[in-house]
C-alpha positions as CSV (number, residue, x, y, z in Angstrom):
1,M,122.8,-61.4,8.0
2,V,119.2,-60.2,7.9
3,P,118.5,-56.7,9.2
4,E,116.0,-56.4,12.0
5,E,112.7,-55.2,11.0
6,K,111.9,-52.1,12.9
7,E,108.4,-51.9,14.3
8,T,106.8,-48.8,13.1
9,R,104.1,-47.6,15.4
10,K,101.7,-45.1,14.0
11,I,101.3,-42.0,16.0
12,I,97.7,-41.4,16.8
13,K,96.4,-37.8,16.6
14,A,93.0,-36.7,17.7
15,S,91.1,-33.4,17.9
16,A,87.7,-32.6,19.3
17,L,85.4,-29.9,17.8
18,S,82.6,-27.9,19.2
19,Y,79.9,-26.2,17.2
20,T,76.5,-24.8,18.1
21,M,74.4,-23.9,15.1
22,G,73.1,-20.3,15.3
23,K,75.7,-19.4,18.0
24,D,79.1,-20.2,16.5
25,D,80.4,-18.8,13.2
26,A,82.5,-22.0,12.7
27,P,83.5,-25.1,14.6
28,K,86.2,-24.6,17.2
29,V,89.0,-26.9,18.3
30,V,88.4,-27.7,21.9
31,A,90.9,-30.5,22.4
32,S,93.8,-31.8,20.4
33,G,96.7,-34.1,21.0
34,K,98.9,-37.0,19.8
35,G,100.0,-40.2,21.4
36,E,98.6,-40.7,24.9
37,A,96.8,-37.4,24.8
38,A,95.0,-38.5,21.6
39,E,94.1,-41.8,23.2
40,K,92.6,-39.9,26.2
41,I,90.6,-37.7,23.9
42,I,89.2,-40.8,22.1
43,E,88.6,-42.6,25.4
44,K,86.6,-39.6,26.8
45,A,84.6,-39.3,23.6
46,K,83.6,-43.0,23.9
47,E,82.8,-42.6,27.6
48,T,80.4,-39.7,26.9
49,K,79.0,-41.3,23.7
50,I,80.4,-38.6,21.4
51,P,80.6,-39.9,17.9
52,I,84.1,-40.5,16.6
53,Y,85.0,-39.9,12.9
54,E,88.4,-41.2,11.7
55,D,90.3,-39.2,9.1
56,A,94.1,-39.1,9.4
57,H,94.5,-36.1,7.1
58,L,91.8,-34.0,8.9
59,A,93.3,-34.9,12.3
60,E,96.7,-33.7,11.0
61,S,95.3,-30.4,9.8
62,L,93.3,-29.9,13.1
63,S,96.4,-30.6,15.2
64,H,97.9,-27.3,13.9
65,I,95.0,-25.1,15.1
66,S,95.2,-23.5,18.5
67,L,92.7,-24.6,21.2
68,G,89.6,-22.4,21.2
69,S,90.3,-21.2,17.6
70,E,87.8,-21.6,14.8
71,I,88.7,-23.9,12.0
72,P,90.0,-22.2,8.8
73,R,87.8,-21.8,5.8
74,E,89.9,-24.4,3.9
75,L,88.5,-27.0,6.3
76,Y,84.8,-26.0,6.1
77,E,83.8,-28.5,3.5
78,V,85.4,-31.5,5.1
79,V,84.2,-30.6,8.6
80,A,80.7,-30.0,7.1
81,E,80.8,-33.6,5.9
82,V,81.8,-34.8,9.4
83,L,79.0,-32.8,10.9
84,A,76.5,-34.3,8.4
85,F,77.7,-37.8,9.3
86,I,77.3,-37.1,13.0
87,S,73.8,-35.6,12.4
88,K,72.8,-38.8,10.6
89,L,74.1,-40.9,13.5
90,D,72.1,-38.7,15.9
91,E,68.9,-39.2,13.8
92,T,69.4,-43.0,13.7
93,Y,69.9,-43.1,17.5
94,I,66.8,-41.0,18.2
95,R,64.7,-43.2,16.0
96,R,65.9,-46.4,17.5
97,P,63.6,-48.0,20.1
98,Q,64.9,-47.4,23.6
99,K,65.2,-50.3,26.0
């Protein structure tokens, strides 16, 4: 007898951050969820052309932060890397010829 292989489905987690340079002290968690809620966060980001950055460890860490709360100092460096990535995407998009 061969045991059945159990299908392991990865639980998706997603968080959305908001940060306004010069206004906010640190990025804030404005949305967070797992499963269907995470899928809706990702879907909304795609609809509104908000860049998506995939990092399972960061998503896990952000999932423990209350909505509206600033990220803790321990996450500053990794979130700064994400913001730099998004900034480069914005620059590339702006420089691209518009149709």
